[in-house]
MIMI-589479 format. One line per 5 residues: number of its first residue (from 1); their letters; for each residue x, y, z negated of C-alpha. Coordinates in nm, 3 decimals, m for minus. Layout:
N
NUM	a	X,Y,Z ~ ... $
***
This chain:
489
1	mnpsd	1.091,m3.385,2.106 ~ 1.381,m3.225,2.290 ~ 1.249,m2.915,2.471 ~ 1.531,m2.936,2.722 ~ 1.401,m3.271,2.852 $
6	sssry	1.257,m3.180,3.191 ~ 1.059,m3.503,3.202 ~ 0.859,m3.385,2.901 ~ 0.500,m3.284,2.965 ~ 0.595,m2.946,2.818 $
11	spdrr	0.861,m2.890,3.081 ~ 0.719,m3.030,3.408 ~ 0.842,m2.992,3.760 ~ 0.705,m2.692,3.949 ~ 0.421,m2.879,4.123 $
16	tflkt	0.299,m3.035,3.799 ~ 0.337,m2.700,3.623 ~ 0.118,m2.517,3.872 ~ m0.145,m2.791,3.870 ~ m0.159,m2.793,3.489 $
21	salfa	m0.181,m2.415,3.474 ~ m0.465,m2.406,3.727 ~ m0.661,m2.674,3.542 ~ m0.612,m2.481,3.218 ~ m0.751,m2.163,3.372 $
26	aslgl	m1.044,m2.347,3.524 ~ m1.132,m2.504,3.189 ~ m1.174,m2.156,3.047 ~ m1.374,m2.026,3.339 ~ m1.092,m1.789,3.432 $
31	pfsha	m0.929,m1.743,3.773 ~ m0.574,m1.854,3.837 ~ m0.325,m1.812,4.118 ~ 0.047,m1.822,4.175 ~ 0.124,m1.497,4.351 $
36	adtgr	0.498,m1.549,4.397 ~ 0.783,m1.776,4.298 ~ 1.042,m1.570,4.115 ~ 1.271,m1.871,4.067 ~ 1.600,m1.897,3.886 $
41	kagkk	1.754,m1.623,4.100 ~ 1.466,m1.382,4.048 ~ 1.701,m1.102,3.959 ~ 1.801,m1.081,4.325 ~ 1.446,m1.039,4.453 $
46	ggkgg	1.367,m0.691,4.330 ~ 1.040,m0.638,4.146 ~ 1.141,m0.326,3.962 ~ 0.937,m0.191,3.674 ~ 0.684,0.087,3.723 $
51	nagka	0.923,0.361,3.609 ~ 1.222,0.245,3.815 ~ 1.143,0.469,4.111 ~ 1.110,0.775,3.889 ~ 1.438,0.693,3.717 $
56	akaae	1.618,0.650,4.049 ~ 1.486,0.983,4.173 ~ 1.585,1.154,3.850 ~ 1.936,1.008,3.880 ~ 1.979,1.186,4.214 $
61	epyvr	1.892,1.526,4.071 ~ 2.156,1.739,3.891 ~ 2.114,1.721,3.515 ~ 2.060,2.047,3.327 ~ 2.105,2.008,2.954 $
66	ptpst	1.810,2.147,2.760 ~ 1.824,2.344,2.438 ~ 1.701,2.114,2.158 ~ 1.377,2.222,1.995 ~ 1.486,2.116,1.643 $
71	dlrva	1.799,2.117,1.428 ~ 1.795,1.739,1.380 ~ 2.119,1.559,1.461 ~ 2.089,1.212,1.608 ~ 2.345,0.946,1.700 $
76	cigig	2.274,0.713,1.992 ~ 2.366,0.342,1.993 ~ 2.349,0.203,2.346 ~ 2.350,0.470,2.616 ~ 2.341,0.268,2.940 $
81	gkgrs	2.030,0.126,3.106 ~ 1.725,0.221,2.897 ~ 1.960,0.401,2.662 ~ 2.030,0.658,2.932 ~ 1.667,0.769,2.957 $
86	dvldl	1.636,0.764,2.578 ~ 1.936,0.997,2.542 ~ 1.805,1.238,2.807 ~ 1.462,1.242,2.643 ~ 1.608,1.289,2.295 $
91	anfah	1.823,1.583,2.410 ~ 1.506,1.791,2.448 ~ 1.432,1.764,2.077 ~ 1.755,1.700,1.883 ~ 2.130,1.759,1.891 $
96	iaafa	2.332,1.456,2.004 ~ 2.589,1.391,1.730 ~ 2.764,1.074,1.851 ~ 2.753,0.792,2.103 ~ 2.824,0.424,2.042 $
101	dvdlt	2.829,0.177,2.331 ~ 3.037,m0.137,2.375 ~ 3.118,m0.048,2.737 ~ 3.237,0.309,2.795 ~ 3.461,0.216,3.088 $
106	pgsra	3.450,0.427,3.407 ~ 3.167,0.309,3.629 ~ 2.981,0.144,3.344 ~ 2.613,0.210,3.281 ~ 2.709,0.444,2.999 $
111	sqvlq	2.961,0.649,3.196 ~ 2.706,0.885,3.352 ~ 2.573,0.990,3.011 ~ 2.928,1.061,2.896 ~ 2.966,1.305,3.187 $
116	yfpev	2.655,1.491,3.075 ~ 2.780,1.521,2.715 ~ 3.160,1.529,2.740 ~ 3.212,1.686,2.397 ~ 3.011,1.425,2.202 $
121	prftd	3.230,1.181,2.001 ~ 3.204,0.825,2.132 ~ 3.278,0.482,1.988 ~ 3.266,0.124,2.111 ~ 3.182,0.001,1.757 $
126	yremf	2.882,0.163,1.588 ~ 3.013,0.049,1.249 ~ 3.313,0.275,1.300 ~ 3.078,0.557,1.397 ~ 2.895,0.525,1.066 $
131	dklgn	3.224,0.509,0.874 ~ 3.368,0.823,1.035 ~ 3.065,1.040,1.113 ~ 2.784,0.896,0.903 ~ 2.738,1.222,0.711 $
136	qfdav	2.700,1.423,1.031 ~ 2.368,1.293,1.160 ~ 2.016,1.231,1.030 ~ 1.888,0.953,1.254 ~ 1.980,0.702,1.526 $
141	tistp	1.834,0.568,1.846 ~ 1.913,0.205,1.934 ~ 1.883,0.093,2.295 ~ 2.094,m0.223,2.307 ~ 2.037,m0.592,2.399 $
146	dhthy	1.772,m0.757,2.181 ~ 2.010,m0.961,1.965 ~ 2.189,m0.648,1.843 ~ 1.876,m0.462,1.732 ~ 1.876,m0.613,1.384 $
151	paaml	2.235,m0.541,1.277 ~ 2.238,m0.187,1.419 ~ 1.901,m0.093,1.268 ~ 1.976,m0.257,0.935 ~ 2.308,m0.073,0.903 $
156	amihg	2.140,0.254,0.994 ~ 1.871,0.215,0.728 ~ 2.126,0.115,0.465 ~ 2.291,0.450,0.541 ~ 1.954,0.623,0.497 $
161	khvfl	1.908,0.708,0.865 ~ 1.575,0.728,1.045 ~ 1.554,0.474,1.327 ~ 1.414,0.470,1.680 ~ 1.454,0.112,1.808 $
166	qkpma	1.370,m0.012,2.155 ~ 1.138,m0.311,2.189 ~ 1.135,m0.592,2.095 ~ 1.213,m0.515,1.733 ~ 1.450,m0.815,1.716 $
171	ntiwe	1.483,m1.153,1.881 ~ 1.409,m1.365,1.574 ~ 1.101,m1.346,1.351 ~ 1.309,m1.343,1.031 ~ 1.496,m1.034,1.151 $
176	crqlq	1.170,m0.851,1.223 ~ 1.053,m0.917,0.869 ~ 1.388,m0.805,0.727 ~ 1.374,m0.477,0.917 ~ 1.019,m0.418,0.798 $
181	lasrk	1.121,m0.474,0.436 ~ 1.429,m0.253,0.475 ~ 1.218,0.033,0.611 ~ 1.010,0.015,0.295 ~ 1.311,0.002,0.066 $
186	ykvvt	1.502,0.289,0.225 ~ 1.192,0.500,0.299 ~ 1.303,0.607,0.644 ~ 1.093,0.707,0.945 ~ 1.087,0.428,1.203 $
191	qmgiq	0.956,0.381,1.555 ~ 0.973,0.097,1.806 ~ 0.996,0.208,2.167 ~ 0.667,0.098,2.325 ~ 0.557,0.389,2.541 $
196	ghtfe	0.198,0.274,2.573 ~ 0.133,0.319,2.203 ~ 0.144,0.696,2.262 ~ m0.072,0.691,2.578 ~ m0.432,0.795,2.621 $
201	gqrll	m0.534,0.447,2.737 ~ m0.458,0.292,2.399 ~ m0.697,0.527,2.227 ~ m0.966,0.495,2.492 ~ m0.960,0.116,2.463 $
206	kewve	m1.007,0.129,2.088 ~ m1.286,0.386,2.118 ~ m1.463,0.194,2.395 ~ m1.444,m0.137,2.209 ~ m1.580,0.023,1.894 $
211	adaig	m1.859,0.180,2.102 ~ m1.960,m0.169,2.221 ~ m1.874,m0.096,2.583 ~ m1.826,m0.465,2.668 ~ m1.955,m0.638,2.355 $
216	pvhtv	m1.733,m0.833,2.114 ~ m1.399,m0.911,2.280 ~ m1.321,m1.281,2.300 ~ m1.035,m1.310,2.555 ~ m0.755,m1.099,2.696 $
221	rywtn	m0.578,m1.230,3.007 ~ m0.221,m1.105,3.066 ~ 0.025,m1.155,3.351 ~ 0.369,m1.031,3.457 ~ 0.617,m1.074,3.739 $
226	rpiwp	0.897,m1.115,3.482 ~ 1.155,m1.263,3.479 ~ 1.332,m1.054,3.741 ~ 1.672,m1.180,3.622 ~ 1.830,m1.529,3.637 $
231	qgagl	1.642,m1.767,3.409 ~ 1.557,m2.138,3.385 ~ 1.728,m2.466,3.303 ~ 2.084,m2.527,3.415 ~ 2.213,m2.173,3.441 $
236	eweps	2.589,m2.153,3.394 ~ 2.775,m1.866,3.230 ~ 3.121,m1.867,3.384 ~ 3.395,m1.701,3.176 ~ 3.535,m1.396,3.354 $
241	eppag	3.778,m1.112,3.300 ~ 3.615,m0.843,3.083 ~ 3.635,m0.475,3.179 ~ 3.927,m0.302,3.011 ~ 3.805,m0.143,2.690 $
246	lnwdv	3.485,m0.346,2.657 ~ 3.417,m0.435,2.292 ~ 3.295,m0.791,2.341 ~ 3.308,m0.863,1.966 ~ 3.045,m0.597,1.897 $
251	wqgtv	2.839,m0.705,2.198 ~ 2.817,m1.057,2.051 ~ 2.717,m0.911,1.715 ~ 2.549,m1.157,1.482 ~ 2.521,m1.447,1.726 $
256	aperp	2.716,m1.766,1.651 ~ 2.898,m1.948,1.801 ~ 3.130,m1.705,1.977 ~ 3.144,m1.716,2.356 ~ 3.399,m1.578,2.602 $
261	ftkdl	3.304,m1.274,2.806 ~ 3.097,m1.348,3.115 ~ 2.950,m1.116,3.374 ~ 2.660,m1.362,3.383 ~ 2.539,m1.205,3.056 $
266	hpfkw	2.672,m0.847,3.048 ~ 2.546,m0.594,3.132 ~ 2.194,m0.706,3.236 ~ 2.146,m1.081,3.271 ~ 2.126,m1.157,2.897 $
271	rgawd	1.744,m1.128,2.885 ~ 1.684,m1.491,2.981 ~ 1.917,m1.633,2.712 ~ 1.753,m1.741,2.386 ~ 2.049,m1.616,2.179 $
276	ygcga	2.052,m1.266,2.324 ~ 1.712,m1.188,2.474 ~ 1.353,m1.304,2.454 ~ 1.276,m1.390,2.815 ~ 0.973,m1.251,2.992 $
281	lgdig	0.770,m1.235,2.672 ~ 1.024,m1.015,2.497 ~ 1.056,m0.783,2.792 ~ 0.687,m0.718,2.857 ~ 0.488,m0.885,2.578 $
286	chlfd	0.525,m0.597,2.331 ~ 0.395,m0.357,2.596 ~ 0.102,m0.567,2.716 ~ m0.016,m0.709,2.383 ~ 0.000,m0.373,2.208 $
291	aafwa	m0.327,m0.221,2.331 ~ m0.570,m0.500,2.240 ~ m0.374,m0.599,1.930 ~ m0.412,m0.245,1.795 ~ m0.765,m0.186,1.927 $
296	ldldv	m0.896,m0.502,1.760 ~ m0.689,m0.460,1.439 ~ m0.569,m0.819,1.478 ~ m0.355,m1.007,1.230 ~ m0.089,m1.251,1.352 $
301	pssve	m0.236,m1.554,1.534 ~ m0.329,m1.868,1.349 ~ m0.198,m2.087,1.630 ~ m0.010,m2.073,1.958 ~ m0.021,m2.336,2.230 $
306	tiatt	0.214,m2.380,2.525 ~ m0.002,m2.494,2.816 ~ 0.284,m2.543,3.061 ~ 0.636,m2.433,3.141 ~ 0.889,m2.492,3.412 $
311	pfder	1.215,m2.660,3.301 ~ 1.428,m2.481,3.043 ~ 1.701,m2.582,2.802 ~ 1.845,m2.499,2.462 ~ 2.017,m2.188,2.603 $
316	vapth	1.779,m2.035,2.859 ~ 1.405,m1.961,2.878 ~ 1.182,m2.101,3.158 ~ 1.104,m1.912,3.478 ~ 0.727,m1.965,3.432 $
321	svlry	0.511,m2.025,3.128 ~ 0.144,m2.024,3.030 ~ 0.046,m1.970,2.665 ~ m0.268,m1.945,2.456 ~ m0.279,m1.751,2.128 $
326	kfnta	m0.572,m1.786,1.886 ~ m0.657,m1.504,1.644 ~ m0.906,m1.575,1.368 ~ m0.860,m1.272,1.142 ~ m0.835,m0.894,1.167 $
331	kgrkl	m0.726,m0.680,0.871 ~ m0.734,m0.996,0.661 ~ m1.100,m1.070,0.734 ~ m1.233,m1.359,0.938 ~ m1.349,m1.257,1.284 $
336	rtpve	m1.706,m1.332,1.385 ~ m1.577,m1.376,1.738 ~ m1.227,m1.530,1.748 ~ m0.995,m1.376,2.006 ~ m0.765,m1.554,2.251 $
341	flwsd	m0.468,m1.404,2.431 ~ m0.388,m1.592,2.752 ~ m0.039,m1.516,2.881 ~ 0.135,m1.613,3.204 ~ 0.466,m1.500,3.350 $
346	gslmp	0.672,m1.568,3.660 ~ 0.410,m1.392,3.880 ~ 0.134,m1.633,3.778 ~ m0.170,m1.407,3.792 ~ m0.544,m1.415,3.851 $
351	phpve	m0.671,m1.393,4.208 ~ m0.870,m1.087,4.300 ~ m1.169,m1.056,4.062 ~ m1.502,m1.020,4.239 ~ m1.592,m0.745,3.994 $
356	lgttr	m1.298,m0.533,4.113 ~ m1.449,m0.485,4.458 ~ m1.274,m0.493,4.792 ~ m1.089,m0.162,4.781 ~ m0.872,m0.228,4.475 $
361	tldpq	m0.608,m0.493,4.400 ~ m0.454,m0.633,4.083 ~ m0.119,m0.490,3.986 ~ 0.136,m0.756,4.091 ~ 0.391,m0.655,3.827 $
366	fgqli	0.176,m0.675,3.515 ~ m0.172,m0.610,3.386 ~ m0.455,m0.727,3.164 ~ m0.822,m0.818,3.187 ~ m1.020,m0.776,2.866 $
371	ygskg	m1.331,m0.994,2.843 ~ m1.622,m0.912,2.615 ~ m1.959,m1.080,2.578 ~ m2.123,m0.808,2.794 ~ m1.851,m0.699,3.036 $
376	qiysp	m1.487,m0.659,3.137 ~ m1.215,m0.395,3.129 ~ m0.923,m0.395,3.371 ~ m0.594,m0.225,3.282 ~ m0.324,m0.229,3.553 $
381	ggyce	0.041,m0.171,3.470 ~ 0.235,m0.243,3.154 ~ 0.142,0.043,2.924 ~ m0.237,0.069,2.929 ~ m0.203,0.379,3.147 $
386	tlrli	m0.550,0.352,3.302 ~ m0.866,0.167,3.203 ~ m1.177,0.088,3.396 ~ m1.487,m0.116,3.327 ~ m1.551,m0.351,3.616 $
391	pesdm	m1.755,m0.369,3.826 ~ m1.767,0.005,3.898 ~ m2.141,0.006,3.832 ~ m2.067,m0.082,3.469 ~ m1.826,0.210,3.449 $
396	qafap	m2.084,0.449,3.585 ~ m2.353,0.316,3.350 ~ m2.114,0.360,3.054 ~ m2.019,0.718,3.147 ~ m2.323,0.891,2.985 $
401	rrpek	m2.259,0.713,2.655 ~ m1.882,0.734,2.640 ~ m1.785,0.807,2.278 ~ m1.622,1.125,2.156 ~ m1.247,1.115,2.110 $
406	kyprv	m1.193,0.968,1.766 ~ m0.822,0.885,1.740 ~ m0.551,1.156,1.749 ~ m0.372,1.190,2.081 ~ 0.008,1.193,2.102 $
411	qggpi	0.189,1.451,2.312 ~ 0.540,1.395,2.442 ~ 0.596,1.020,2.420 ~ 0.744,0.791,2.152 ~ 1.071,0.976,2.086 $
416	kewid	0.890,1.310,2.045 ~ 0.637,1.141,1.814 ~ 0.925,1.002,1.607 ~ 1.103,1.337,1.585 ~ 0.779,1.507,1.475 $
421	ailnk	0.725,1.238,1.210 ~ 1.074,1.297,1.069 ~ 1.008,1.669,1.040 ~ 0.659,1.617,0.895 ~ 0.764,1.329,0.665 $
426	tqpga	0.505,1.096,0.813 ~ 0.525,0.777,1.020 ~ 0.461,0.742,1.395 ~ 0.215,0.489,1.535 ~ 0.462,0.214,1.628 $
431	nfeys	0.648,0.227,1.297 ~ 0.815,m0.087,1.163 ~ 0.511,m0.188,0.956 ~ 0.310,m0.220,1.276 ~ 0.587,m0.321,1.514 $
436	aklte	0.718,m0.606,1.300 ~ 0.377,m0.771,1.320 ~ 0.340,m0.706,1.693 ~ 0.687,m0.844,1.769 ~ 0.613,m1.146,1.549 $
441	vvllg	0.318,m1.224,1.778 ~ 0.542,m1.204,2.085 ~ 0.817,m1.421,1.936 ~ 0.567,m1.686,1.827 ~ 0.509,m1.753,2.196 $
446	nlair	0.879,m1.823,2.247 ~ 0.878,m2.041,1.937 ~ 0.592,m2.252,2.077 ~ 0.776,m2.286,2.409 ~ 1.099,m2.400,2.246 $
451	lgrpi	0.929,m2.649,2.015 ~ 0.726,m2.793,2.301 ~ 0.407,m2.839,2.103 ~ 0.116,m2.638,1.956 ~ 0.208,m2.459,1.636 $
456	ewdsk	0.015,m2.339,1.332 ~ 0.181,m2.039,1.175 ~ 0.228,m1.949,0.807 ~ 0.321,m1.582,0.839 ~ 0.361,m1.518,0.467 $
461	nlkvk	0.634,m1.780,0.434 ~ 0.767,m1.757,0.792 ~ 0.708,m2.127,0.848 ~ 0.559,m2.342,1.123 ~ 0.330,m2.582,0.939 $
466	gipea	0.461,m2.937,0.949 ~ 0.756,m2.866,1.180 ~ 1.071,m2.799,0.971 ~ 1.290,m2.815,1.281 ~ 1.149,m2.474,1.369 $
471	dplik	1.344,m2.311,1.085 ~ 1.673,m2.255,1.276 ~ 1.474,m2.084,1.552 ~ 1.310,m1.848,1.302 ~ 1.637,m1.748,1.132 $
476	rqyrq	1.964,m1.784,1.320 ~ 2.310,m1.878,1.199 ~ 2.522,m1.564,1.162 ~ 2.880,m1.497,1.268 ~ 3.121,m1.442,0.986 $
481	gwefp	3.147,m1.074,0.903 ~ 2.802,m0.991,1.047 ~ 2.587,m1.083,0.748 ~ 2.367,m0.828,0.569 ~ 2.204,m0.828,0.224 $
486	vmea	1.872,m1.016,0.236 ~ 1.570,m0.793,0.173 ~ 1.317,m0.939,m0.070 ~ 0.943,m0.879,m0.036 $
***
C-alpha cells in the first residue's frame, strides 16, 4: 500500500481522521478532544516550547563568560538553535576548543555564539575540524539536525572522543544501533540530550510506581502540540539562493539523493521531512516516553499500530497522528500486565479529566497521564518536571506512605552529568545503551505511519516481520563519500 495515497484508510481527510481518533479513544475508555488545528503552516502559529521564554530572556541579557570548572576541552558541532544553549551550558564546565557549524554567516543562528567566543577556531565542515584539531580536544557536543547525528557522532567515536548528542539519537533505527555498537567498541562516555532524564520527576515516578502508588501501570496517554513547523502532504521545497559561505554539502550529510539548497529546509523547517527529521515524534517523543519507559524498565514494543493520520507523502510527515504501542516485556521478562503507550500529536489531547478538578488544566503543549489499576498520575510539560496523583485526595492519601528516595539525584542537568561521568570514568543515565533503545521506540512509530499498517517488530534483527519493504526505511541509502564502517554486534 502506498502511504502517500490520501484515499487510504491510513491517511484520511481531516474529518474522517478526527472521527476515527475519537472512536479509538472511546473504545479504550479514554477521553479524546482536538484542542487546536496546527495545520500545514503550523510553524507560523507560535506554540513555543516551555523553555523558549527563558531562552529569549537570556538572549537579552549580556553574556559573561564563566571560568570552566574542569580542564576538559570540548569541541562543539552545531552552535545555532539548541546548540547555542548547549555551548553556553558547556562553558561552565569545560574549555571550548573548536566550533563546527555549516552556517557561520553574519546574522545566522550561530553568529551570536561566535561573538561570545571570538578566539575559538571555527569550521563549516566538522571533518576538517577533526583532521586539523582532533588532538586538541577530549569530547564533542553535537546539536545538529537529526539526519546529521549519526555521521558526526560516529566520526567522533572513531577518533576516541566522548559524545554528547542531542535527541533523537538518529533518524533511522539502523543508525541508532550502529551508534550503540560503536560506543561499546570505542569505550567512550556518551549521553543523549534529554533533560528530563536528570530531573527529580523521573526518579519520583519510578519510586512511586515501585511503591504501588497507582497499582500496576497498564496505559500511558501522551499528547503534544507539535508540529509547530510546516508539515503534511504536498509541501514544496523551492530551490533558493544559499547564504554566502553556507556549507550545503555538509548539511546534506549522508542523505541521498542530493537536493539544491532551499530555505524551506534550512535552518529550521527540516523537522517535518522524513529524510532530515522525525516529525513530531522525533521532536517530543524521546522526552515524553522517557519517564515511563525508564520507570517500568520496558523493552522495545512488540507491536505498533497507526490508528489514524492526516495526509502525508513519501517526503513529509503528517500534521496529526494517533498511535498505539504494545509492550509485553521488561528487562527480557514477560509482563504480568502489558503496557500500552497511546500517542497523539497535532494538538490532539484529552479533554479536562474529572479527577484533575476545576482549578487546574491540562498542559496544551505536551503532557502525559499514567493509568494504573488503582489510580492515575498526571505529569504536565515535556520533561516530567512535576508529578501529581489525581484526584488530589489520592495524592493526600499517598503522602504518609511516600517512599524514601531510592535513586540517585542528578545535579546540574545532562551536560554536567556527562562531564562528571567523563571525569569519573562512568556513564550518565541517558548513555547510548539506554538512548538507542528509547529512540528505537520513537522511530518505530514513524515506521508504522509510513508503512500504513500495524507492525510486529524483530528488534534483534532490525526487521518488521513479514514486511520486507520496510527495510529501506530502517537503513537509508548513503551519499557517496559519507559511508562509515559497519559495526558488528
